[in-house]
C-alpha positions as CSV (number, residue, x, y, z in Angstrom):
1,X,-65.7,82.6,76.5
2,X,-64.1,79.9,78.5
3,X,-65.0,77.0,76.2
4,X,-63.4,78.9,73.2
5,X,-60.1,79.1,75.1
6,X,-60.3,75.4,75.9
7,X,-60.4,74.6,72.2
8,X,-57.3,76.6,71.5
9,X,-55.5,74.9,74.4
10,X,-56.5,71.5,73.1
11,X,-55.3,72.4,69.6
12,X,-51.9,73.6,70.9
13,X,-51.6,70.3,72.9
14,X,-52.4,68.3,69.8
15,X,-49.7,70.2,67.9
16,X,-47.1,69.4,70.6
17,X,-48.0,65.7,70.6
18,X,-48.0,65.7,66.8
19,X,-44.5,67.1,66.8
20,X,-43.3,64.5,69.3
21,X,-44.8,61.7,67.2
22,X,-43.3,63.2,64.0
23,X,-39.9,63.4,65.6
24,X,-40.2,59.9,66.9
25,X,-41.1,58.4,63.5
26,X,-38.5,60.6,61.8
27,X,-35.9,59.1,64.2
28,X,-37.2,55.6,63.5
29,X,-37.0,56.2,59.7
30,X,-33.4,57.5,60.0
31,X,-32.4,54.5,62.1
32,X,-34.1,52.1,59.7
33,X,-32.3,53.9,56.8
34,X,-29.0,53.6,58.5
35,X,-29.6,49.9,59.2
36,X,-30.7,49.2,55.6
37,X,-27.6,51.1,54.4
38,X,-25.4,48.9,56.7
39,X,-27.1,45.6,55.6
40,X,-27.4,46.3,51.9
41,X,-24.3,48.4,51.2
42,X,-21.7,47.8,53.8
43,X,-22.5,44.1,54.6
44,X,-24.4,43.3,51.4
45,X,-21.8,41.0,49.8
46,X,-21.2,39.1,53.0
47,X,-24.9,38.5,53.6
48,X,-25.4,37.5,49.9
49,X,-22.8,34.8,50.4
50,X,-24.5,33.6,53.6
51,X,-27.9,33.6,51.9
52,X,-26.4,31.5,49.0
53,X,-24.9,29.1,51.5
54,X,-28.2,28.6,53.2
55,X,-30.0,28.2,49.9
56,X,-27.3,26.0,48.3
57,X,-26.1,22.9,50.0
58,X,-23.2,20.7,48.9
59,X,-23.4,16.9,48.9
60,X,-19.7,15.9,48.7
61,X,-18.4,13.1,46.6
62,X,-15.0,12.1,47.9
63,X,-12.2,12.2,45.3
64,X,-10.3,8.9,44.9
65,X,-6.8,9.0,46.2
66,X,-3.9,8.4,43.9
67,X,-2.5,4.9,43.5
68,X,0.8,3.9,45.2
69,X,3.0,1.7,43.0
70,X,6.1,-0.4,43.6
71,X,9.2,0.1,41.4
72,X,7.9,-2.5,39.0
73,X,4.4,-0.8,38.8
74,X,2.6,-3.3,41.0
75,X,-0.2,-1.7,42.9
76,X,0.5,-1.4,46.6
77,X,-2.5,0.8,47.5
78,X,-5.5,1.3,45.3
79,X,-9.2,2.2,45.5
80,X,-12.4,0.2,45.6
81,X,-15.6,2.2,44.8
82,X,-18.7,2.0,46.8
83,X,-21.9,4.0,47.5
84,X,-23.1,5.8,50.6
85,X,-26.8,6.7,51.6
86,X,-27.1,10.1,53.1
87,X,-30.0,12.0,54.7
88,X,-30.2,15.8,54.8
89,X,-32.3,17.0,57.7
90,X,-34.9,19.8,57.2
91,X,-33.4,21.6,60.2
92,X,-30.4,21.3,62.5
93,X,-32.1,19.0,64.9
94,X,-34.2,16.7,62.8
95,X,-33.2,13.0,62.4
96,X,-34.6,10.7,59.7
97,X,-38.1,9.4,60.4
98,X,-38.7,5.9,61.5
99,X,-40.5,5.3,58.1
100,X,-37.3,6.1,56.2
101,X,-35.2,3.9,58.4
102,X,-37.7,1.0,58.0
103,X,-37.8,1.4,54.2
104,X,-34.0,1.4,54.0
105,X,-33.8,-1.6,56.3
106,X,-36.1,-3.5,54.1
107,X,-34.2,-2.6,50.9
108,X,-30.8,-3.4,52.3
109,X,-31.8,-6.4,54.4
110,X,-29.7,-5.2,57.4
111,X,-30.1,-2.9,60.4
112,X,-29.7,0.8,59.7
113,X,-27.9,3.0,62.3
114,X,-28.0,6.7,61.3
115,X,-24.7,8.5,62.1
116,X,-24.2,12.3,62.0
117,X,-21.6,13.2,59.4
118,X,-20.0,16.6,60.0
119,X,-18.6,16.7,56.5
120,X,-20.5,19.9,55.8
121,X,-19.6,23.2,57.3
122,X,-23.2,24.4,57.2
123,X,-25.9,22.2,58.6
124,X,-25.3,18.5,59.0
125,X,-25.7,15.3,57.1
126,X,-26.8,11.9,58.5
127,X,-25.1,8.8,57.1
128,X,-27.7,6.0,56.8
129,X,-25.6,3.3,55.3
130,X,-22.2,2.8,53.6
131,X,-20.6,0.1,51.4
132,X,-23.7,-0.1,49.2
133,X,-23.6,-2.1,46.0
134,X,-24.8,-0.8,42.7
135,X,-27.9,-3.0,43.0
136,X,-28.7,-1.5,46.4
137,X,-28.1,2.0,45.1
138,X,-30.6,1.4,42.2
139,X,-33.2,0.0,44.6
140,X,-33.0,3.2,46.8
141,X,-33.4,5.4,43.7
142,X,-36.4,3.3,42.5
143,X,-38.2,3.8,45.8
144,X,-38.0,7.6,45.3
145,X,-36.6,8.1,48.8
146,X,-34.7,11.2,47.4
147,X,-38.0,13.2,47.8
148,X,-37.7,12.5,51.5
149,X,-34.2,13.9,51.9
150,X,-32.3,10.7,51.1
151,X,-29.5,10.7,48.5
152,X,-26.9,8.2,47.4
153,X,-23.4,9.4,46.6
154,X,-20.3,7.6,45.3
155,X,-17.5,7.0,47.7
156,X,-14.3,5.0,47.8
157,X,-12.3,3.0,50.3
158,X,-8.6,2.3,50.2
159,X,-7.5,-1.3,49.3
160,X,-4.0,-2.5,50.1
161,X,-2.7,-5.3,47.9
162,X,0.1,-6.5,50.3
163,X,-1.2,-5.3,53.6
164,X,1.0,-7.2,56.1
165,X,4.2,-7.1,53.9
166,X,4.1,-3.4,53.0
167,X,2.0,-1.9,55.8
168,X,4.8,0.1,57.3
169,X,5.7,1.5,53.8
170,X,2.2,2.5,52.6
171,X,0.7,3.5,55.9
172,X,-3.1,3.8,55.9
173,X,-5.9,6.3,55.6
174,X,-8.6,7.5,58.0
175,X,-11.2,10.2,58.3
176,X,-9.6,13.4,59.6
177,X,-10.1,14.3,63.2
178,X,-11.3,17.6,64.5
179,X,-7.9,18.4,65.9
180,X,-6.2,17.6,62.6
181,X,-8.7,19.9,60.8
182,X,-7.8,22.7,63.2
183,X,-4.1,22.2,62.5
184,X,-4.5,21.7,58.7
185,X,-7.4,23.9,57.7
186,X,-5.1,26.4,56.1
187,X,-3.9,23.6,53.7
188,X,-7.5,23.1,52.6
189,X,-8.5,20.1,54.8
190,X,-12.0,19.9,56.1
191,X,-14.2,17.6,58.1
192,X,-15.0,14.4,56.3
193,X,-11.7,14.3,54.3
194,X,-9.6,11.1,54.4
195,X,-6.0,11.7,55.4
196,X,-2.9,9.6,55.3
197,X,-1.6,8.1,58.6
198,X,1.9,6.8,58.5
199,X,4.1,5.8,55.6
200,X,3.8,7.1,52.1
201,X,0.1,7.9,52.7
202,X,1.1,10.5,55.2
203,X,4.4,11.7,53.8
204,X,2.9,12.3,50.3
205,X,-0.7,13.1,51.2
206,X,-0.6,16.4,49.4
207,X,0.0,14.5,46.1
208,X,-2.3,11.5,46.8
209,X,-5.2,13.7,48.0
210,X,-7.6,14.5,45.2
211,X,-10.2,17.3,45.0
212,X,-13.7,16.5,46.2
213,X,-16.6,17.0,43.9
214,X,-20.4,16.5,44.3
215,X,-23.8,18.1,43.8
216,X,-24.7,21.6,44.7
217,X,-28.4,21.4,45.6
218,X,-30.9,24.2,45.9
219,X,-33.3,23.9,48.9
220,X,-36.3,26.0,50.0
221,X,-36.9,27.7,53.3
222,X,-38.1,24.4,54.9
223,X,-35.0,22.6,53.7
224,X,-36.6,20.6,51.0
225,X,-34.6,19.9,47.9
226,X,-35.9,22.0,45.0
227,X,-33.4,21.1,42.3
228,X,-29.8,20.0,41.6
229,X,-28.0,23.2,40.8
230,X,-24.6,22.1,39.8
231,X,-22.4,18.9,39.6
232,X,-18.6,19.1,40.0
233,X,-16.8,15.8,39.1
234,X,-14.2,14.8,41.8
235,X,-10.5,15.0,40.6
236,X,-8.5,11.9,41.4
237,X,-5.2,12.4,43.3
238,X,-1.7,11.9,41.7
239,X,-0.2,8.5,41.5
240,X,2.9,7.9,43.5
241,X,5.7,5.6,42.3
242,X,7.8,4.1,45.1
243,X,11.3,2.6,44.8
244,X,10.3,-0.7,46.5
245,X,11.3,-3.9,44.9
246,X,8.3,-6.1,45.7
247,X,10.2,-9.3,45.2
248,X,12.9,-8.3,47.7
249,X,10.3,-6.9,50.1
250,X,8.5,-10.3,50.2
251,X,11.6,-12.3,50.6
252,X,12.9,-10.1,53.4
253,X,9.6,-10.1,55.2
254,X,9.1,-13.9,54.9
255,X,12.7,-14.7,56.0
256,X,12.4,-12.4,59.0
257,X,9.0,-13.7,60.0
258,X,10.2,-17.3,59.7
259,X,13.3,-16.8,61.7
260,X,13.4,-18.2,65.3
261,X,12.6,-14.8,66.8
262,X,10.1,-13.6,64.1
263,X,10.7,-10.0,65.0
264,X,13.0,-7.3,63.7
265,X,13.7,-5.1,60.7
266,X,15.4,-5.2,57.3
267,X,16.5,-2.2,55.2
268,X,17.8,-2.7,51.7
269,X,19.2,0.3,49.8
270,X,20.4,0.8,46.3
271,X,24.1,1.6,47.0
272,X,24.4,3.8,44.0
273,X,21.4,6.1,44.7
274,X,20.0,5.6,48.2
275,X,16.7,4.3,46.9
276,X,15.0,2.0,49.4
277,X,14.5,-1.4,47.7
278,X,13.0,-3.0,50.8
279,X,11.9,-1.8,54.2
280,X,10.6,-4.4,56.6
281,X,9.3,-4.2,60.1
282,X,8.2,-7.5,61.6
283,X,5.6,-8.4,62.7
284,X,3.5,-6.4,60.3
285,X,-0.1,-5.5,60.4
286,X,-3.1,-5.6,58.1
287,X,-3.7,-2.1,56.8
288,X,-7.1,-3.2,55.4
289,X,-8.3,-4.0,58.9
290,X,-7.0,-1.1,60.8
291,X,-8.1,1.7,58.5
292,X,-10.5,4.1,60.2
293,X,-9.4,2.9,63.6
294,X,-7.2,4.4,66.3
295,X,-3.8,2.5,66.0
296,X,-3.6,2.4,69.8
297,X,-6.9,0.6,70.1
298,X,-5.8,-1.9,67.4
299,X,-2.5,-2.7,69.2
300,X,-3.1,-2.2,72.9
301,X,-3.3,-5.9,73.7
302,X,-0.5,-7.0,71.3
303,X,2.8,-7.2,73.0
304,X,4.6,-7.7,69.7
305,X,3.8,-4.1,68.7
306,X,3.0,-4.7,65.0
307,X,2.3,-1.0,64.4
308,X,5.7,0.0,65.6
309,X,8.1,0.6,62.7
310,X,11.3,-1.0,64.0
311,X,13.2,0.1,60.9
312,X,12.9,3.8,61.6
313,X,11.8,4.2,65.2
314,X,13.4,1.4,67.2
315,X,16.5,2.2,69.3
316,X,18.9,-0.6,69.7
317,X,22.6,-0.9,70.7
318,X,24.6,-1.7,67.5
319,X,26.8,-4.3,69.2
320,X,29.7,-5.5,67.2
321,X,28.8,-3.8,64.0
322,X,30.0,-0.6,65.8
323,X,33.5,-2.2,65.5
324,X,33.5,-0.8,62.0
325,X,33.7,2.7,63.5
326,X,36.4,1.7,66.1
327,X,38.4,0.0,63.3
328,X,38.3,3.1,61.1
329,X,39.2,5.5,63.9
330,X,42.1,3.3,65.1
331,X,43.5,2.9,61.5
332,X,43.1,6.6,60.8
333,X,44.4,8.0,64.1
334,X,46.7,5.3,65.6
335,X,48.3,4.2,62.3
336,X,48.1,0.6,63.4
337,X,50.1,-1.9,61.4
338,X,47.6,-4.5,60.2
339,X,50.1,-7.3,60.8
340,X,50.6,-6.5,64.5
341,X,49.3,-9.4,66.6
342,X,47.4,-9.3,69.9
343,X,46.7,-12.4,71.9
344,X,43.1,-13.0,72.9
345,X,42.7,-15.3,76.0
346,X,39.0,-14.9,76.2
347,X,39.1,-12.3,79.0
348,X,40.3,-8.8,79.7
349,X,41.0,-7.1,83.1
350,X,40.6,-3.4,83.7
351,X,41.1,-2.3,87.2
352,X,39.0,-4.7,89.3
353,X,36.6,-5.4,86.4
354,X,36.5,-8.4,84.2
355,X,35.5,-8.1,80.5
356,X,34.9,-11.2,78.4
357,X,35.1,-12.1,74.8
358,X,32.2,-13.9,73.1
359,X,34.6,-16.7,72.4
360,X,35.2,-18.0,76.0
361,X,38.3,-20.0,75.2
362,X,39.8,-17.0,73.3
363,X,40.8,-16.5,69.7
364,X,44.5,-16.8,70.2
365,X,46.7,-14.5,68.1
366,X,44.9,-12.0,65.9
367,X,45.9,-9.1,63.6
368,X,43.6,-6.2,62.7
369,X,41.9,-8.0,59.8
370,X,41.3,-11.3,61.5
371,X,40.1,-9.6,64.7
372,X,37.4,-7.9,62.7
373,X,36.5,-11.1,60.8
374,X,36.2,-13.0,64.1
375,X,34.7,-10.0,65.9
376,X,37.1,-10.4,68.8
377,X,36.0,-8.2,71.8
378,X,39.4,-8.3,73.5
379,X,41.2,-6.8,70.5
380,X,38.6,-3.9,70.2
381,X,38.6,-3.3,74.0
382,X,42.2,-2.4,73.7
383,X,41.7,-0.3,70.6
384,X,39.0,1.6,72.4
385,X,41.3,2.4,75.4
386,X,44.0,3.6,73.1
387,X,41.6,5.9,71.1
388,X,39.7,7.3,74.1
389,X,36.0,8.4,74.2
390,X,36.5,11.7,72.4
391,X,37.9,10.1,69.3
392,X,35.3,7.3,69.4
393,X,32.5,9.9,69.7
394,X,34.0,12.0,66.9
395,X,34.1,9.0,64.5
396,X,30.6,7.8,65.5
397,X,29.3,11.2,64.4
398,X,31.5,11.0,61.3
399,X,29.7,7.8,60.4
400,X,26.3,9.6,60.6
401,X,25.2,8.1,63.9
402,X,23.1,10.1,66.4
403,X,21.1,12.0,63.7
404,X,18.2,11.3,61.4
405,X,18.9,10.1,57.9
406,X,16.2,12.4,56.4
407,X,14.3,9.6,54.7
408,X,11.0,10.7,53.2
409,X,8.8,8.9,55.7
410,X,7.3,10.2,58.9
411,X,8.3,9.5,62.6
412,X,12.0,8.6,62.0
413,X,14.1,8.6,65.3
414,X,17.7,9.9,65.4
415,X,19.5,7.4,67.7
416,X,21.9,8.5,70.5
417,X,25.6,8.8,71.1
418,X,26.6,9.1,74.8
419,X,29.5,11.1,76.1
420,X,31.1,12.1,79.4
421,X,29.1,15.3,79.6
422,X,25.8,13.4,79.2
423,X,26.7,10.9,81.8
424,X,27.7,13.5,84.3
425,X,24.5,15.5,83.8
426,X,22.4,12.3,84.0
427,X,23.9,10.4,86.8
428,X,26.4,12.9,88.4
429,X,29.1,10.3,87.8
430,X,32.2,10.9,85.7
431,X,33.0,8.8,82.6
432,X,35.2,5.8,83.3
433,X,37.6,3.7,81.2
434,X,35.1,0.9,81.6
435,X,32.5,3.0,79.8
436,X,35.0,3.5,76.9
437,X,35.6,-0.2,76.7
438,X,32.0,-1.2,76.2
439,X,31.4,1.8,73.9
440,X,34.2,0.5,71.6
441,X,32.2,-2.7,70.9
442,X,28.8,-0.9,70.5
443,X,27.3,-1.5,73.9
444,X,26.1,0.7,76.8
445,X,23.8,3.7,76.1
446,X,24.8,3.9,72.4
447,X,21.6,3.5,70.3
448,X,21.0,3.3,66.5
449,X,18.2,2.4,64.1
450,X,18.3,-0.2,61.4
451,X,17.9,2.5,58.8
452,X,21.0,4.4,60.1
453,X,23.0,1.2,59.9
454,X,21.9,0.6,56.3
455,X,23.0,4.1,55.4
456,X,26.3,3.7,57.2
457,X,27.2,0.4,55.4
458,X,26.0,2.0,52.1
459,X,28.4,4.9,52.6
460,X,31.2,2.5,53.3
461,X,30.4,0.6,50.0
462,X,30.8,4.0,48.2
463,X,34.0,4.9,49.9
464,X,32.3,7.6,52.0
465,X,29.7,8.9,49.6
466,X,26.4,8.9,51.6
467,X,23.2,9.1,49.6
468,X,20.2,10.3,51.5
469,X,17.7,7.4,51.5
470,X,14.4,7.9,49.7
471,X,11.3,5.7,49.1
472,X,9.3,7.7,46.5
473,X,10.7,8.4,43.0
474,X,8.0,10.5,41.4
475,X,4.3,11.6,41.5
476,X,2.3,11.8,38.3
477,X,-1.1,13.5,38.0
478,X,-4.2,12.4,36.2
479,X,-3.0,14.3,33.0
480,X,0.2,12.3,33.0
481,X,2.3,15.3,34.1
482,X,5.2,14.6,36.5
483,X,4.5,17.0,39.5
484,X,7.2,15.6,41.7
485,X,10.6,14.0,41.0
486,X,13.1,12.9,43.5
487,X,16.5,14.5,43.2
488,X,19.6,12.7,44.6
489,X,20.8,14.2,47.8
490,X,24.2,13.7,49.5
491,X,25.4,14.1,53.0
492,X,28.9,15.3,53.7
493,X,31.4,12.8,52.4
494,X,32.8,10.4,55.0
495,X,36.5,11.2,54.8
496,X,39.0,8.4,55.7
497,X,42.6,7.8,54.6
498,X,43.2,5.6,51.5
499,X,44.9,3.1,53.8
500,X,41.8,2.9,56.1
501,X,39.4,2.4,53.2
502,X,41.6,-0.4,51.8
503,X,41.9,-2.2,55.1
504,X,38.2,-1.7,56.0
505,X,37.0,-3.3,52.8
506,X,39.5,-6.1,53.2
507,X,38.3,-6.8,56.8
508,X,34.6,-6.7,55.8
509,X,35.2,-9.1,52.9
510,X,37.2,-11.5,55.2
511,X,34.3,-11.5,57.7
512,X,32.0,-13.1,55.1
513,X,34.7,-15.2,53.4
514,X,36.1,-16.8,56.6
515,X,34.6,-15.1,59.6
516,X,31.4,-14.8,61.5
517,X,29.4,-13.9,58.3
518,X,30.4,-16.9,56.2
519,X,26.8,-18.2,56.0
520,X,26.3,-15.4,53.5
521,X,29.1,-16.5,51.2
522,X,27.6,-16.8,47.7
523,X,28.8,-18.6,44.6
524,X,30.3,-16.1,42.1
525,X,29.4,-13.0,44.1
526,X,31.7,-11.4,46.7
527,X,29.9,-10.1,49.8
528,X,31.4,-7.8,52.4
529,X,29.8,-7.4,55.8
530,X,29.9,-7.4,59.6
531,X,27.9,-9.3,62.1
532,X,26.9,-8.0,65.5
533,X,25.4,-9.3,68.8
534,X,23.8,-6.7,71.0
535,X,23.4,-7.6,74.7
536,X,19.9,-7.2,75.9
537,X,19.4,-6.9,79.7
538,X,15.7,-7.7,79.3
539,X,16.1,-11.0,77.5
540,X,17.8,-12.8,74.7
541,X,20.5,-10.9,72.8
542,X,19.7,-9.2,69.5
543,X,21.3,-10.1,66.2
544,X,22.7,-7.7,63.5
545,X,24.2,-8.1,60.0
546,X,25.2,-5.2,57.7
547,X,26.6,-5.9,54.3
548,X,27.0,-4.9,50.6
549,X,27.6,-6.7,47.3
550,X,29.2,-7.2,44.9
551,X,32.4,-6.0,46.6
552,X,34.1,-4.7,43.4
553,X,31.1,-2.7,42.3
554,X,28.4,-2.5,45.1
555,X,24.8,-2.5,43.9
556,X,22.9,-3.0,47.1
557,X,23.6,-2.5,50.8
558,X,21.5,-3.8,53.7
559,X,21.1,-3.8,57.4
560,X,19.3,-6.7,59.1
561,X,18.2,-6.7,62.8
562,X,16.7,-9.7,64.5
563,X,15.1,-8.8,67.8
564,X,16.0,-11.5,70.4
565,X,17.7,-13.4,67.6
566,X,20.9,-14.3,69.5
567,X,24.2,-14.0,67.6
568,X,24.1,-12.1,64.3
569,X,25.8,-14.9,62.5
570,X,23.0,-17.3,63.6
571,X,19.8,-15.6,62.5
572,X,20.6,-12.3,60.8
573,X,23.2,-13.6,58.2
574,X,20.9,-16.3,56.7
575,X,18.3,-13.6,56.1
576,X,20.9,-11.6,54.3
577,X,21.8,-14.6,52.1
578,X,18.1,-15.1,51.1
579,X,17.9,-11.5,50.0
580,X,21.1,-11.7,48.0
581,X,19.9,-14.9,46.3
582,X,16.7,-13.2,45.3
583,X,18.4,-10.1,44.1
584,X,21.1,-11.9,42.1
585,X,18.7,-14.7,41.1
586,X,20.8,-17.4,42.7
587,X,19.0,-20.7,43.4
588,X,19.7,-21.9,47.0
589,X,21.1,-25.3,47.8
590,X,17.8,-26.9,48.7
591,X,16.2,-25.8,45.4
592,X,19.3,-27.1,43.4
593,X,19.0,-30.5,45.1
594,X,15.3,-30.7,44.3
595,X,16.0,-29.9,40.6
596,X,18.8,-32.5,40.3
597,X,16.6,-35.2,41.9
């Protein structure tokens, strides 16, 4: 019958649909199985870590940085502990409620301005208030605000004991920027870290930087804190011991600040090791006030550039202290008889150009030693012409000019030695004899830094042995283990003939005994040195003084630069005298008169 055939047809149709459904669900099962296999087997470990990271949140407690000490163990940079109130949002977009802000405002008695802190890689933390006292911390805990997502963690801030005097030595610290994190992430730095900026803080950050600790907190799916899972105590950074003699540093800074110009740089080195005993750039800046700020914002309106480290970064013409190089080159190459006389009339003609001596009436008859002691330009003009620019350039490099000293501080500049090739490429003009004349007395495009000049005079004090300058002696961790120790480094020895060394030391001694540096003459201590006046087309001349003492067994060497200070013998030499008096414990004349009265 027809209706019987219809039943068979319907059954066959059902079987076909059943097969399709069965195949479809089988396919879904296979896909689900493959997906589960991928998630649980192949990617299982990775997703377990992610799950843990979402379940466990870290509240960081910054590790205190190591302390920076002077050579006599005085604290230059230490830490002051404080507390910070943080709020952990329940999700990525939620900010603290008005109620929480009102409660905290009432407790602290000051306005609360929540700030997003990106210290955590996962999620975010909102900083509610910093610099909390212990009393304020206890009040917050008593109000049970922690149940609402508020927590108080211990933090620290850097405190500098002698901020203006040692600011360019210590540097400062600030929270790391996103760009710095990108550049330094491989070294373990993360958002929220404090990092050194300038000075020892920057150069020795890897030792000073401690290891952060804090609480690992378990949260539920809504982000509420369930329990404190684990606490890791922060590990303080290593202490760094500098070579700075705080007494000399203070004397040098005060003397420079009180000079007529009030600007410049002083570098004092241990002549036997290269250790930096004082490094001054004046005016200084208050490291306690600039921390956490952009240096450019701090200094944009200050024309005195207090943040600029003149000792390492400033380029100045050396003026007459370069006559040391010309003297050595002439004695080595020209075999000049030190008794030969040249008459200085106060002027020198070369072609149609007139070159003057600083002594307008002229020095009269001078030999090699007296010409150096009186810093006669006319004598050294003629030496420069006899030597030629190639020999002068060669000896300038021989005296370590035109390159960095390699001191263990950041941002050192290398100076510049001009030559005929440079002039031709720069101005398309050949080098002239007039260029050689001014080069011989340290003028023109020739540029040096005060640190380079300190290293040069230190090498002369040691008959050519040049110690690489350094400012940190060692670093010691919390366990008392020495994890860094400076090893003495030497540059290639400055080779001059025995005759040249003898005459050079004699000339530098005569400069202080009876020449332009006689204001630095000390009772019982022989000082050797050279003054310099560097012409400044933009204002008053700059003053220089480089020296070492005692002459028979040099202990310290120094370079003093007074910006817009006029003649070196006027402003730079008296600063040198004050430093020597402090180092050798010599009472100055004024103090002696007061005592006698």
